[in-house]
Every structure is written in C-alpha cells, then in structure tokens.
C-alpha beads as a LAMMPS data file, in Angstrom:
LAMMPS data file: protein, C-alpha beads

260 atoms
258 bonds

1 atom types
1 bond types

-500.0 500.0 xlo xhi
-500.0 500.0 ylo yhi
-500.0 500.0 zlo zhi

Masses

1 110.0

Atoms # bond

1 1 1 58.546 466.619 -440.659
2 1 1 58.523 464.712 -437.436
3 1 1 59.791 464.840 -433.865
4 1 1 59.541 463.239 -430.391
5 1 1 58.386 463.948 -426.861
6 1 1 56.353 462.816 -424.061
7 1 1 54.541 462.554 -420.950
8 1 1 54.324 461.905 -417.532
9 1 1 55.497 462.126 -420.654
10 1 1 57.777 464.217 -418.823
11 1 1 59.954 461.700 -417.061
12 1 1 61.699 460.933 -420.247
13 1 1 60.997 462.845 -423.335
14 1 1 61.943 465.585 -427.721
15 1 1 60.910 467.599 -428.866
16 1 1 60.340 465.976 -429.838
17 1 1 63.220 465.134 -429.039
18 1 1 64.873 461.876 -428.850
19 1 1 64.783 460.410 -425.502
20 1 1 66.267 458.714 -422.480
21 1 1 66.499 454.984 -422.019
22 1 1 63.353 453.536 -420.551
23 1 1 59.618 453.585 -421.271
24 1 1 57.805 456.880 -421.736
25 1 1 54.699 458.553 -423.144
26 1 1 55.602 460.241 -426.386
27 1 1 54.601 462.738 -429.006
28 1 1 55.950 464.563 -432.069
29 1 1 58.782 463.104 -434.122
30 1 1 60.952 465.656 -435.657
31 1 1 63.786 464.090 -437.370
32 1 1 63.255 460.694 -436.037
33 1 1 60.406 458.395 -435.160
34 1 1 57.590 458.850 -432.696
35 1 1 55.302 456.719 -430.656
36 1 1 53.153 456.728 -427.556
37 1 1 54.821 454.006 -425.554
38 1 1 58.403 453.435 -426.515
39 1 1 61.730 451.947 -425.608
40 1 1 64.650 454.184 -426.522
41 1 1 68.308 453.810 -427.291
42 1 1 71.056 455.278 -425.104
43 1 1 73.484 457.766 -426.586
44 1 1 76.121 456.293 -428.833
45 1 1 79.086 454.910 -426.839
46 1 1 77.604 456.145 -423.575
47 1 1 75.783 454.121 -420.893
48 1 1 73.747 457.188 -419.985
49 1 1 72.165 459.568 -422.529
50 1 1 73.096 463.223 -422.373
51 1 1 70.305 465.717 -421.846
52 1 1 71.064 468.529 -424.298
53 1 1 68.504 470.849 -422.697
54 1 1 70.726 471.405 -419.647
55 1 1 73.044 474.435 -419.488
56 1 1 76.548 474.094 -420.906
57 1 1 79.573 476.385 -421.150
58 1 1 78.432 477.853 -424.490
59 1 1 75.231 479.341 -423.083
60 1 1 75.277 483.122 -422.892
61 1 1 73.926 485.245 -420.059
62 1 1 70.488 485.708 -421.669
63 1 1 70.133 481.981 -422.315
64 1 1 71.035 481.217 -418.703
65 1 1 68.761 483.938 -417.343
66 1 1 65.717 482.747 -419.265
67 1 1 66.423 479.114 -418.398
68 1 1 66.572 480.008 -414.715
69 1 1 63.400 482.096 -415.001
70 1 1 61.296 479.224 -416.357
71 1 1 63.081 476.480 -414.455
72 1 1 62.335 478.246 -411.172
73 1 1 58.635 477.967 -412.012
74 1 1 58.713 474.265 -412.776
75 1 1 56.842 471.695 -410.747
76 1 1 57.331 468.002 -410.076
77 1 1 60.378 465.946 -410.952
78 1 1 62.606 465.855 -413.961
79 1 1 63.726 462.721 -415.783
80 1 1 66.481 462.193 -413.187
81 1 1 64.022 462.085 -410.311
82 1 1 65.121 465.461 -408.932
83 1 1 62.856 468.370 -408.118
84 1 1 62.736 470.688 -411.090
85 1 1 61.358 473.872 -409.695
86 1 1 60.694 476.320 -406.925
87 1 1 57.841 475.465 -404.603
88 1 1 56.284 478.116 -402.460
89 1 1 54.868 477.545 -398.999
90 1 1 51.790 475.359 -399.193
91 1 1 53.076 473.582 -402.293
92 1 1 52.111 476.309 -404.766
93 1 1 54.405 477.084 -407.658
94 1 1 55.500 480.560 -408.600
95 1 1 53.818 481.137 -411.948
96 1 1 52.776 477.506 -411.828
97 1 1 52.822 474.334 -413.806
98 1 1 55.796 474.791 -416.112
99 1 1 57.810 471.712 -416.931
100 1 1 61.223 471.469 -418.585
101 1 1 61.325 468.828 -421.302
102 1 1 64.621 466.924 -421.628
103 1 1 66.128 466.586 -425.105
104 1 1 68.373 463.826 -426.461
105 1 1 70.176 463.082 -429.725
106 1 1 68.841 459.643 -430.606
107 1 1 65.735 458.367 -432.353
108 1 1 63.320 455.787 -430.993
109 1 1 63.903 452.074 -431.210
110 1 1 60.468 450.572 -430.560
111 1 1 56.975 451.600 -431.566
112 1 1 53.766 450.753 -429.723
113 1 1 53.462 446.997 -429.300
114 1 1 57.207 446.454 -429.510
115 1 1 57.534 446.976 -433.257
116 1 1 61.272 447.146 -433.922
117 1 1 62.209 450.024 -436.187
118 1 1 65.399 448.456 -437.504
119 1 1 65.066 449.907 -441.009
120 1 1 64.555 453.409 -439.670
121 1 1 66.910 453.666 -436.740
122 1 1 70.523 453.181 -437.759
123 1 1 73.512 453.074 -435.414
124 1 1 74.605 456.565 -436.419
125 1 1 71.157 458.192 -436.475
126 1 1 70.956 461.591 -434.777
127 1 1 68.145 464.040 -434.217
128 1 1 68.560 466.871 -436.731
129 1 1 68.722 469.649 -434.124
130 1 1 71.164 467.702 -431.910
131 1 1 73.711 466.444 -434.442
132 1 1 76.437 469.089 -434.055
133 1 1 79.032 467.970 -431.543
134 1 1 80.591 471.352 -430.824
135 1 1 78.726 473.064 -428.004
136 1 1 77.238 476.390 -429.057
137 1 1 77.930 475.907 -432.762
138 1 1 74.399 474.976 -433.826
139 1 1 71.036 474.672 -432.119
140 1 1 71.234 475.407 -428.399
141 1 1 67.722 475.297 -426.963
142 1 1 65.483 474.167 -424.149
143 1 1 61.698 473.766 -424.178
144 1 1 59.276 474.351 -421.305
145 1 1 55.588 473.471 -421.404
146 1 1 52.620 474.748 -419.397
147 1 1 49.712 472.364 -419.914
148 1 1 47.375 474.381 -417.706
149 1 1 47.788 477.512 -419.816
150 1 1 48.167 475.538 -423.074
151 1 1 51.454 477.233 -423.776
152 1 1 54.956 476.190 -424.675
153 1 1 58.144 478.229 -424.770
154 1 1 61.493 477.509 -426.374
155 1 1 64.676 479.371 -425.479
156 1 1 66.968 479.310 -428.502
157 1 1 70.575 480.441 -428.925
158 1 1 71.776 480.270 -432.539
159 1 1 75.338 479.132 -433.181
160 1 1 77.759 480.229 -435.899
161 1 1 77.030 477.200 -438.108
162 1 1 73.458 478.412 -438.674
163 1 1 74.337 481.450 -440.775
164 1 1 72.130 482.612 -443.629
165 1 1 72.463 486.311 -444.485
166 1 1 75.863 487.593 -443.311
167 1 1 75.954 487.548 -439.525
168 1 1 72.337 486.413 -439.211
169 1 1 70.492 483.130 -438.648
170 1 1 69.350 481.183 -441.728
171 1 1 65.597 481.240 -442.284
172 1 1 65.557 477.447 -442.503
173 1 1 67.136 477.190 -439.055
174 1 1 64.474 479.515 -437.661
175 1 1 61.765 477.416 -439.321
176 1 1 63.307 474.274 -437.840
177 1 1 63.097 475.704 -434.340
178 1 1 59.536 476.906 -434.838
179 1 1 58.566 473.427 -436.025
180 1 1 60.434 471.901 -433.078
181 1 1 58.674 474.016 -430.454
182 1 1 55.177 473.964 -431.965
183 1 1 55.400 470.252 -432.785
184 1 1 56.571 469.522 -429.258
185 1 1 53.633 471.550 -427.961
186 1 1 51.162 469.662 -430.156
187 1 1 52.500 466.297 -429.030
188 1 1 52.209 467.258 -425.361
189 1 1 48.509 468.053 -425.647
190 1 1 47.773 465.160 -428.001
191 1 1 49.555 461.992 -429.041
192 1 1 52.203 461.576 -431.766
193 1 1 51.705 464.224 -434.445
194 1 1 52.924 465.201 -437.873
195 1 1 53.284 468.698 -439.286
196 1 1 50.532 469.258 -441.863
197 1 1 51.122 472.942 -442.523
198 1 1 53.565 475.610 -441.361
199 1 1 53.174 479.281 -442.374
200 1 1 55.994 481.650 -441.434
201 1 1 56.350 485.429 -441.713
202 1 1 59.891 486.702 -441.132
203 1 1 59.784 490.212 -439.630
204 1 1 63.388 490.999 -438.682
205 1 1 66.688 489.081 -438.785
206 1 1 68.179 487.287 -435.776
207 1 1 71.897 487.969 -435.279
208 1 1 74.053 484.879 -434.836
209 1 1 74.768 484.168 -431.192
210 1 1 71.649 485.953 -429.967
211 1 1 69.123 484.292 -427.669
212 1 1 65.454 484.452 -428.637
213 1 1 62.165 483.288 -427.162
214 1 1 59.881 481.033 -429.217
215 1 1 56.400 481.179 -427.701
216 1 1 53.725 478.716 -428.801
217 1 1 49.990 478.843 -428.014
218 1 1 47.277 476.291 -428.749
219 1 1 44.533 478.194 -430.579
220 1 1 42.028 475.407 -431.172
221 1 1 41.592 471.682 -431.569
222 1 1 39.246 469.878 -433.964
223 1 1 39.407 466.111 -433.703
224 1 1 42.861 465.086 -434.937
225 1 1 43.718 468.671 -435.915
226 1 1 45.608 471.087 -433.666
227 1 1 45.989 474.743 -434.654
228 1 1 48.931 476.507 -433.049
229 1 1 50.290 480.040 -433.299
230 1 1 53.855 481.042 -432.561
231 1 1 56.040 484.127 -432.294
232 1 1 59.796 484.543 -432.050
233 1 1 60.970 487.584 -430.086
234 1 1 64.149 488.989 -428.612
235 1 1 65.042 487.735 -425.140
236 1 1 63.372 490.722 -423.481
237 1 1 60.293 490.485 -425.726
238 1 1 60.761 493.965 -427.182
239 1 1 61.517 492.939 -430.784
240 1 1 59.431 490.649 -432.983
241 1 1 61.576 488.500 -435.267
242 1 1 59.142 485.949 -436.706
243 1 1 55.474 484.952 -436.594
244 1 1 53.994 481.602 -437.578
245 1 1 50.902 479.446 -437.571
246 1 1 50.950 475.658 -437.697
247 1 1 48.573 472.772 -438.197
248 1 1 49.400 469.359 -436.739
249 1 1 47.599 466.048 -437.154
250 1 1 47.661 463.324 -434.527
251 1 1 48.815 460.040 -436.076
252 1 1 49.082 456.408 -435.011
253 1 1 52.708 455.846 -435.964
254 1 1 52.731 452.196 -434.911
255 1 1 50.645 451.348 -438.006
256 1 1 52.794 453.497 -440.305
257 1 1 56.063 452.053 -439.040
258 1 1 55.280 448.338 -439.031
259 1 1 56.619 447.967 -442.518
260 1 1 59.954 449.518 -441.416

Bonds

1 1 1 2
2 1 2 3
3 1 3 4
4 1 4 5
5 1 5 6
6 1 6 7
7 1 7 8
8 1 8 9
9 1 9 10
10 1 10 11
11 1 11 12
12 1 12 13
13 1 14 15
14 1 15 16
15 1 16 17
16 1 17 18
17 1 18 19
18 1 19 20
19 1 20 21
20 1 21 22
21 1 22 23
22 1 23 24
23 1 24 25
24 1 25 26
25 1 26 27
26 1 27 28
27 1 28 29
28 1 29 30
29 1 30 31
30 1 31 32
31 1 32 33
32 1 33 34
33 1 34 35
34 1 35 36
35 1 36 37
36 1 37 38
37 1 38 39
38 1 39 40
39 1 40 41
40 1 41 42
41 1 42 43
42 1 43 44
43 1 44 45
44 1 45 46
45 1 46 47
46 1 47 48
47 1 48 49
48 1 49 50
49 1 50 51
50 1 51 52
51 1 52 53
52 1 53 54
53 1 54 55
54 1 55 56
55 1 56 57
56 1 57 58
57 1 58 59
58 1 59 60
59 1 60 61
60 1 61 62
61 1 62 63
62 1 63 64
63 1 64 65
64 1 65 66
65 1 66 67
66 1 67 68
67 1 68 69
68 1 69 70
69 1 70 71
70 1 71 72
71 1 72 73
72 1 73 74
73 1 74 75
74 1 75 76
75 1 76 77
76 1 77 78
77 1 78 79
78 1 79 80
79 1 80 81
80 1 81 82
81 1 82 83
82 1 83 84
83 1 84 85
84 1 85 86
85 1 86 87
86 1 87 88
87 1 88 89
88 1 89 90
89 1 90 91
90 1 91 92
91 1 92 93
92 1 93 94
93 1 94 95
94 1 95 96
95 1 96 97
96 1 97 98
97 1 98 99
98 1 99 100
99 1 100 101
100 1 101 102
101 1 102 103
102 1 103 104
103 1 104 105
104 1 105 106
105 1 106 107
106 1 107 108
107 1 108 109
108 1 109 110
109 1 110 111
110 1 111 112
111 1 112 113
112 1 113 114
113 1 114 115
114 1 115 116
115 1 116 117
116 1 117 118
117 1 118 119
118 1 119 120
119 1 120 121
120 1 121 122
121 1 122 123
122 1 123 124
123 1 124 125
124 1 125 126
125 1 126 127
126 1 127 128
127 1 128 129
128 1 129 130
129 1 130 131
130 1 131 132
131 1 132 133
132 1 133 134
133 1 134 135
134 1 135 136
135 1 136 137
136 1 137 138
137 1 138 139
138 1 139 140
139 1 140 141
140 1 141 142
141 1 142 143
142 1 143 144
143 1 144 145
144 1 145 146
145 1 146 147
146 1 147 148
147 1 148 149
148 1 149 150
149 1 150 151
150 1 151 152
151 1 152 153
152 1 153 154
153 1 154 155
154 1 155 156
155 1 156 157
156 1 157 158
157 1 158 159
158 1 159 160
159 1 160 161
160 1 161 162
161 1 162 163
162 1 163 164
163 1 164 165
164 1 165 166
165 1 166 167
166 1 167 168
167 1 168 169
168 1 169 170
169 1 170 171
170 1 171 172
171 1 172 173
172 1 173 174
173 1 174 175
174 1 175 176
175 1 176 177
176 1 177 178
177 1 178 179
178 1 179 180
179 1 180 181
180 1 181 182
181 1 182 183
182 1 183 184
183 1 184 185
184 1 185 186
185 1 186 187
186 1 187 188
187 1 188 189
188 1 189 190
189 1 190 191
190 1 191 192
191 1 192 193
192 1 193 194
193 1 194 195
194 1 195 196
195 1 196 197
196 1 197 198
197 1 198 199
198 1 199 200
199 1 200 201
200 1 201 202
201 1 202 203
202 1 203 204
203 1 204 205
204 1 205 206
205 1 206 207
206 1 207 208
207 1 208 209
208 1 209 210
209 1 210 211
210 1 211 212
211 1 212 213
212 1 213 214
213 1 214 215
214 1 215 216
215 1 216 217
216 1 217 218
217 1 218 219
218 1 219 220
219 1 220 221
220 1 221 222
221 1 222 223
222 1 223 224
223 1 224 225
224 1 225 226
225 1 226 227
226 1 227 228
227 1 228 229
228 1 229 230
229 1 230 231
230 1 231 232
231 1 232 233
232 1 233 234
233 1 234 235
234 1 235 236
235 1 236 237
236 1 237 238
237 1 238 239
238 1 239 240
239 1 240 241
240 1 241 242
241 1 242 243
242 1 243 244
243 1 244 245
244 1 245 246
245 1 246 247
246 1 247 248
247 1 248 249
248 1 249 250
249 1 250 251
250 1 251 252
251 1 252 253
252 1 253 254
253 1 254 255
254 1 255 256
255 1 256 257
256 1 257 258
257 1 258 259
258 1 259 260
C-alpha cells in the first residue's frame, strides 16, 4: 500500500495524497506513486487542481466544527499562499504548530532525478480515496499534522457508498483511512514510506454519514522503521470505534520506479 505527501512539504502535498502542480517535498504513496522531490500533474481537464481537503456542501456540522477547530490552530501558509491559522498576539499559535495538508486526486508524474513514470501514471489514474465524483458519497476527510508533538489527526466523514454491515461503514474503508492517516504521518516525519504491517482491532461500528476522528501518534523510530499507533473515535472522543498499530519503512522510490 502506498500514498503521497510532503513538506515544506506542506506547500503542496497526500496523504499521501496526490498533489498540486509544482515541485514539493513528498512522502507516503497510497494508491499512487511517491517521491521526495516531484513534479505533479494537474487535475484532469482542469488548469488548477482541486484540493479535496477543503470544506464542501456535503460536510456535516461535526465535520465542519472539527475542521474549524484544527484549522484555527494552524500556522504558516497553505499551498495557495494564504495564512492557514489563527495567530495570537506576539506570533504564538493557539495550541500551536498544526498544519492542514492539502489532498488531490492525481498521482505523481516524476520521481527524484526526473524519472518519468509513464508506465505507472495513466491519464485516468486517480487516488483511491479521491476517485468518487459525488461529494459526500465516499471518503470525505482532511488531515492535520503537528510535527512538534509528533501527532497527526484525520477528520473523516463516511459516505453512503462505503457501506459494509447494514447502515455501517465497511471495515475495509476504515482500514483504508487508518492507513491513509498513519502513512501520511510517517511520511511527514520521514521520507517516502511503504506500509510494512497494519494491525487493526475493530471495537464498535461506525454509522454511515457519521464523522469520526482518526488520531495518529509516533511511538518510536528505529532507522528506516517507524512505529505508529492510531485510534478512531467519535467526533466528541467519547466512543472508541477502532484501534490500530502500524509499521512503516522509509524507501527510496526513485530506484524502485526507474524501470516503470
């Protein structure tokens, strides 16, 4: 499993997640390719890529509330060059150092050194979590990262096309979002990574349409290995839905992808 994202990274990440046009520092590839320095494709038939992590009309009140909560604590600029967060007097940030990561629907075009990924990136390629055109029908999510605290949080609203048990979110969709958030987190603190192991314990079902928090913490790092723990809770944190642990390995994708 793979995914994308990046840093200062942050001007153009992607999850891991495919990315805006331009050059950027990148991480995890989740249903696409990943690289440290990349050139990316614009959205299909659009001169400017759409950032899927921004609010749209399908977002419910809890999704909007949580987005505003973390966005108000962001610092610096987003990929559009606009201030992302609320500064206090003296330049301090309320809660400090959170950053919203933009998310796009395309895979990468170039690997480090300008390697062209023509055999991997096709004209109709789409990131797995961003390939449903109807707003609110599939994966609606936004990821924030706090490098100082070594934490990452994903706000996830599950659409009606993600059903598993009647009226509830499919376990595979939950696993996808856990992998997306933890892999994004690993790529932020490292370089491009691949999922080596993902262990998930499902505690209680998530009703379709509900908004949940996916919180990721970096437990330890040993060379190329990053050990991350994760929990999925209700929007107010009162109900535990899922717990997981993950192991990611940093990888030099430019060598792996040269053969196309």
